[in-house]
N, C-alpha and C positions, 0 to 999 in steps of 0.2 A: 501198731498198725491195725486199722479197721478193715473189715471185709467189704468188698465192693457191693453196691446196691444193684437191684434188678435192672435199673435203667442203664447201667454201665456195661451190662452183659447182653450180647446178642448171639444168635446162632452164627457159628463161624469164628467166634472169639477164641483165642488161645488162652487157656486158663490152667491153674493148678488147683486141684480139688483134694479134699480129704474124704476117703470112703469110710463107710460105717465101721468096718472092721479095723481101720487104721486110726480111729479117733484117739485112742489111748497113746499110741506112739507118735502121732502127728505126721506120719509119712504122707507126702504129697504125691499125687499122680497128675502128670501133665497130659493135656489133650485139647481137642477142639470141640466146642459146644455144639450139640445137635439140637437139644430141646431144653427149655427152661421149665422146671417142674414146680417151683415155688411161685404162687400167684401174688403174694404180698410184695410191696416195694422194697422191704428190708427184712432181714432175719438175723438175730444175734450170732448165729453160728455159720451164717453164709447162705446164699441162695442155692437151692438144690437144682442140679442140672444132670442131664444125660449126655455123655460124650459120644462122639461118632463111633467109638469102639464098643459102646453099650454100657460102659461103667457109669455108675451113679454116685454122686457125692456132692458135697457143699463147696462152693467156690471160696478159696482162701485168698487168691490173688490173680490179677490179670497179667498175662505175659505178652511180650511184644513179638 
């Protein structure tokens, strides 16, 4: 499964991210996107976002 591109993610999207400290374990954190931090259209490890809770990580999947 590939990670979503920048055009698929908007503020308000519900996503699962992996935070920097969880990269080894792969633990995902769910939340709602507040801000997109990556400017490029794609990134091999996922688009970096800030959630409404203030957590920062790379989007691994979009949730409904």
